[in-house]
NUKEVEX-966516 format. One record per residue (C-alpha): x, y, z. Coordinates in steps of 0.5 Angstrom, whole numbers, padded with zeros to 4 digits, always signed. Last residue first. Example, Ala and Ser with C-alpha at 12.3 -4.5 7.8 and 13.67 -1.06 7.14 Angstrom:
// NUKEVEX-966516
+0027-0002+0014/+0025-0009+0016/
This chain:
// NUKEVEX-966516
+0031-0018+0073/+0024-0019+0070/+0025-0026+0067/+0028-0029+0074/+0021-0026+0077/+0017-0031+0072/+0012-0027+0068/+0005-0030+0069/+0002-0024+0072/+0004-0021+0065/-0003-0024+0062/-0007-0020+0066/-0004-0013+0065/-0003-0015+0058/-0010-0015+0057/-0012-0008+0059/-0006-0005+0055/-0007-0009+0049/-0014-0008+0049/-0013+0000+0050/-0008+0000+0044/-0013-0005+0040/-0019+0000+0041/-0015+0006+0040/-0013+0003+0033/-0020+0001+0031/-0023+0008+0032/-0018+0010+0026/-0019+0004+0022/-0027+0004+0022/-0028+0010+0018/-0026+0007+0011/-0030+0001+0012/-0036+0004+0012/-0040+0004+0018/-0047+0000+0017/-0048-0003+0024/-0048-0010+0022/-0043-0012+0017/-0038-0006+0018/-0039-0005+0025/-0039-0012+0026/-0033-0013+0022/-0029-0008+0026/-0031-0011+0033/-0028-0017+0030/-0022-0014+0027/-0020-0011+0034/-0022-0018+0038/-0017-0021+0033/-0011-0016+0034/-0012-0015+0042/-0013-0022+0043/-0006-0024+0039/-0002-0018+0043/-0005-0020+0050/-0004-0028+0048/+0003-0027+0047/+0005-0033+0043/+0012-0036+0043/+0013-0035+0050/+0021-0034+0053/+0018-0029+0058/+0023-0024+0057/+0023-0024+0049/+0015-0025+0049/+0014-0019+0054/+0018-0014+0049/+0016-0009+0054/+0015-0010+0061/+0009-0008+0066/+0008-0002+0071/+0003+0002+0067/+0009+0007+0065/+0012+0001+0062/+0007+0000+0057/+0007+0007+0054/+0012+0008+0049/+0015+0002+0046/+0009-0003+0048/+0004+0002+0046/+0007+0004+0039/+0008-0004+0038/+0001-0006+0040/-0002+0000+0036/+0002-0002+0029/-0001-0010+0031/-0008-0007+0030/-0007-0004+0023/-0005-0010+0019/-0012-0012+0018/-0015-0005+0017/-0009-0003+0012/-0011-0009+0008/-0018-0007+0008/-0018+0000+0006/-0013-0002+0000/-0019-0007-0002/-0024-0002-0001/-0021+0003-0006/-0018-0003-0010/-0025-0005-0012/-0024-0005-0020/-0017-0008-0018/-0019-0014-0014/-0026-0015-0018/-0021-0016-0024/-0020-0024-0023/-0014-0026-0027/-0010-0022-0022/-0011-0026-0017/-0008-0032-0021/-0002-0028-0022/-0001-0026-0015/-0001-0034-0013/+0004-0035-0019/+0008-0030-0016/+0008-0033-0009/+0010-0039-0012/+0016-0036-0016/+0018-0032-0009/+0018-0039-0006/+0022-0042-0011/+0027-0037-0011/+0027-0036-0003/+0029-0044-0003/+0026-0047+0003/+0029-0048+0010/+0026-0042+0013/+0019-0045+0012/+0014-0040+0015/+0019-0034+0014/+0019-0036+0007/+0012-0033+0006/+0014-0026+0009/+0020-0026+0004/+0016-0028-0002/+0011-0023+0000/+0016-0018+0000/+0019-0020-0007/+0012-0020-0010/+0011-0013-0007/+0017-0011-0010/+0016-0013-0017/+0008-0011-0017/+0009-0004-0016/+0015-0003-0021/+0011-0008-0026/+0005-0004-0026/+0008+0002-0027/+0012-0001-0033/+0006-0004-0036/+0002+0003-0036/+0008+0007-0038/+0009+0003-0044/+0002+0004-0046/+0003+0011-0045/+0009+0012-0049/+0006+0008-0054/+0000+0013-0055/+0000+0019-0050/-0007+0020-0048/-0011+0015-0052/-0006+0010-0050/-0006+0012-0043/-0014+0011-0042/-0014+0005-0046/-0008+0001-0042/-0011+0004-0035/-0018+0000-0036/-0023+0003-0032/-0029+0001-0036/-0035+0006-0035/-0036+0007-0043/-0044+0009-0043/-0042+0017-0041/-0038+0017-0048/-0034+0023-0050/-0035+0026-0043/-0034+0019-0039/-0027+0018-0043/-0025+0025-0041/-0027+0024-0033/-0022+0017-0034/-0016+0022-0037/-0018+0027-0031/-0018+0022-0026/-0011+0019-0028/-0008+0026-0027/-0011+0027-0021/-0009+0021-0018/-0002+0022-0021/-0001+0029-0018/-0004+0027-0011/-0002+0020-0009/+0004+0020-0013/+0007+0026-0013/+0004+0029-0007/+0004+0023-0002/+0011+0020-0005/+0015+0026-0004/+0011+0027+0002/+0014+0021+0005/+0021+0025+0005/+0018+0028+0012/+0020+0021+0015/+0027+0024+0015/+0025+0028+0021/+0027+0021+0025/+0034+0022+0024/+0040+0018+0021/+0035+0014+0017/+0037+0006+0017/+0031+0004+0022/+0027+0008+0017/+0025+0002+0012/+0024-0004+0017/+0020+0001+0021/+0016+0002+0015/+0011-0004+0017/+0009+0000+0023/+0001-0001+0022/+0001+0007+0023/+0006+0008+0018/+0006+0002+0013/+0000-0002+0014/-0004+0005+0014/-0002+0007+0007/-0009+0007+0004/-0010+0010+0011/-0009+0018+0010/-0011+0018+0003/-0017+0014+0004/-0019+0018+0010/-0019+0025+0007/-0022+0022+0000/-0028+0019+0004/-0029+0025+0009/-0029+0030+0003/-0035+0025+0000/-0035+0019-0004/-0041+0015-0006/-0039+0008-0006/-0039+0004-0013/-0043-0002-0016/-0046+0003-0021/-0043+0009-0022/-0043+0015-0017/-0049+0020-0016/-0047+0027-0016/-0040+0030-0016/-0038+0034-0022/-0031+0032-0022/-0028+0033-0029/-0034+0037-0033/-0037+0043-0028/-0032+0043-0022/-0026+0042-0026/-0028+0047-0031/-0029+0052-0026/-0022+0051-0023/-0019+0052-0030/-0023+0058-0031/-0021+0061-0024/-0013+0059-0025/-0014+0064-0030/-0015+0066-0038/-0018+0059-0040/-0023+0059-0045/-0027+0053-0045/-0030+0050-0052/-0032+0044-0048/-0028+0039-0053/-0022+0043-0053/-0021+0045-0046/-0023+0038-0044/-0017+0035-0049/-0012+0040-0046/-0014+0038-0039/-0013+0030-0041/-0006+0032-0044/-0004+0036-0038/-0006+0031-0033/-0003+0025-0037/+0004+0029-0038/+0005+0029-0031/+0004+0022-0031/+0009+0021-0036/+0014+0026-0032/+0013+0021-0026/+0014+0015-0030/+0021+0018-0033/+0024+0018-0026/+0021+0011-0024/+0024+0006-0029/+0031+0006-0028/+0031+0006-0021/+0025+0001-0021/+0029-0005-0025/+0035-0004-0021/+0031-0004-0014/+0028-0011-0017/+0034-0014-0019/+0038-0012-0013/+0032-0015-0009/+0032-0022-0011/+0032-0026-0017/+0025-0028-0015/+0022-0021-0017/+0024-0021-0024/+0022-0028-0025/+0015-0026-0021/+0014-0020-0026/+0015-0025-0032/+0010-0030-0030/+0005-0024-0028/+0005-0021-0035/+0005-0028-0039/-0001-0030-0034/-0005-0024-0034/-0004-0024-0042/-0007-0031-0042/-0013-0030-0038/-0015-0024-0042/-0014-0027-0048/-0019-0033-0046/-0024-0028-0044/-0028-0025-0039/-0024-0026-0032/-0029-0026-0026/-0031-0020-0022/-0034-0015-0027/-0037-0009-0025/-0032-0004-0028/-0031-0008-0034/-0026-0013-0036/-0022-0014-0042/-0024-0017-0049/-0018-0018-0053/-0015-0013-0058/-0008-0015-0058/-0004-0009-0057/-0010-0005-0053/-0010-0012-0049/-0003-0012-0047/-0004-0005-0044/-0010-0008-0039/-0005-0013-0037/+0000-0008-0034/-0006-0006-0029/-0008-0013-0028/-0001-0015-0026/-0002-0009-0021/-0008-0012-0018/-0005-0018-0017/+0001-0015-0013/-0004-0012-0008/-0007-0019-0008/-0001-0023-0006/+0001-0017-0001/-0005-0019+0003/-0003-0026+0003/+0004-0025+0005/+0002-0020+0011/-0004-0025+0013/+0002-0031+0013/+0007-0026+0016/+0002-0024+0022/+0001-0032+0023/+0008-0033+0024/+0009-0027+0028/+0004-0030+0033/+0008-0036+0033/+0015-0033+0034/+0013-0029+0040/+0009-0022+0041/+0013-0017+0043/+0020-0019+0041/+0018-0022+0035/+0014-0016+0033/+0021-0012+0034/+0024-0018+0029/+0019-0017+0024/+0018-0010+0024/+0026-0009+0023/+0030-0006+0028/+0033+0001+0029/+0030+0001+0036/+0031+0009+0037/+0030+0011+0029/+0025+0006+0028/+0021+0008+0034/+0021+0016+0032/+0020+0014+0025/+0013+0010+0026/+0008+0015+0030/+0011+0022+0029/+0014+0023+0022/+0010+0017+0019/+0003+0019+0022/+0005+0026+0020/+0006+0024+0012/-0001+0021+0012/-0004+0026+0016/-0001+0031+0010/-0004+0026+0005/-0011+0026+0008/-0011+0034+0008/-0009+0036+0001/-0013+0030-0002/-0019+0031+0002/-0018+0039+0000/-0017+0037-0008/-0023+0031-0008/-0028+0035-0004/-0027+0041-0008/-0028+0038-0015/-0034+0033-0013/-0033+0026-0012/-0038+0021-0016/-0035+0015-0014/-0033+0013-0021/-0029+0020-0021/-0025+0017-0015/-0024+0010-0018/-0021+0014-0024/-0015+0016-0020/-0015+0010-0016/-0013+0005-0022/-0008+0009-0025/-0005+0011-0018/-0004+0003-0017/+0001+0002-0022/+0006+0007-0020/+0008+0014-0017/+0008+0011-0009/+0014+0007-0010/+0018+0012-0014/+0017+0018-0010/+0018+0014-0003/+0025+0011-0005/+0028+0018-0008/+0026+0022-0002/+0029+0017+0002/+0036+0016+0000/+0036+0024-0001/+0036+0024+0007/+0042+0020+0009/+0043+0013+0010/+0045+0009+0017/+0050+0004+0016/+0056+0006+0020/+0051+0008+0026/+0049+0001+0027/+0043-0002+0025/+0040-0006+0031/+0040-0013+0031/+0036-0019+0028/+0035-0017+0020/+0042-0013+0020/+0041-0013+0012/+0048-0010+0010/+0050-0017+0008/+0057-0017+0011/+0053-0014+0018/+0048-0020+0017/+0054-0025+0017/+0058-0022+0023/+0051-0022+0027/+0050-0030+0025/+0057-0031+0027/+0056-0028+0034/+0050-0031+0035/+0053-0038+0034/+0053-0043+0028/
């Protein structure tokens, strides 16, 4: 099949995987509001909100940290990711292939797929906690790393298997499932917050006459500060701000959402991400945190972070359904994306079978509660691993020609592994590991300097590496 035939097939499918998106396929602003509001108000929120409470954060640190951190995340989409996406209109993977070469992109796909599997596994864990309410089998505690009951293993296996089957049937099925479920989930999350707040008011005999009274209740009973629970890192305003900013680092600074915003008519459409940040990563986190804080208020020894029981106590059957579906709406597209990343390693393999195998890996990961119970650290690690390639793309698109070098070096030279990009990735991760392991820097704070390290390394290494560029390729 020649290139023209491939191009025609891609246009017919509406994917444009190896060519710029044409003008007649561009999408309006509303498309992005709905997508981001749905994707970022999902299963992860039910784990992250309570983990803030477990980290001993204060009310001021949480609210201000979330306001600033989420704003920085939106700005990162608007000024780092979307401008490149709307100019090149290429997928992340094709853009990386032009810069890095097919073999390096294959390695990136492997890392991306593995991280997606673990993230999907955490979402399977979330959904399984709702099943545990019905069948009353022992569920993991905050400090557990291994499965603690046969019932837990069976529940995760069943839930994960069903999610994998839905994902294997393709993106249309995944999107249809999410579009039906997402709108009412936002309302249920909002209800969680109001129900939890009402329970606190009743339990503490607090009289509410103004927002000042609500704020005093939040400071003294919900986010009290103090020491974190055993096994958790103490969170300050800086932890909250950097976590809110970088929990989606892979998507904005890491440039994964080039694949999304290549369909946007204007780069400013990236402001639509605020619908996800301030609905999901603000309102939903706060609502879930209130439920967990109330659980601790009732019994300080009950430190288990289990979304199922939390939601059931607040909203009964509707709460349980929300937990199950919230996990599904996150895990479905995540497993689908992981399957696509793994399929790139073996293009001739059936996407259906690859996605099922990917779902099985995610399900096995979900049986180990350590991933979900340490979700704050895992999400930070996920962004860190993929972040250097975002710096490479940024430098290659905006800066490298100003230093007298060629952009899209792998495409021009015919190389399949751009060592300048590869070493920038590996060395940055090595430096980050040293800082965390030996210098005592927490993982939440290494990504920001890491981005600049990766950018500088790519420029310096390219200066040496591109001397190999053949004169004919540069013409």
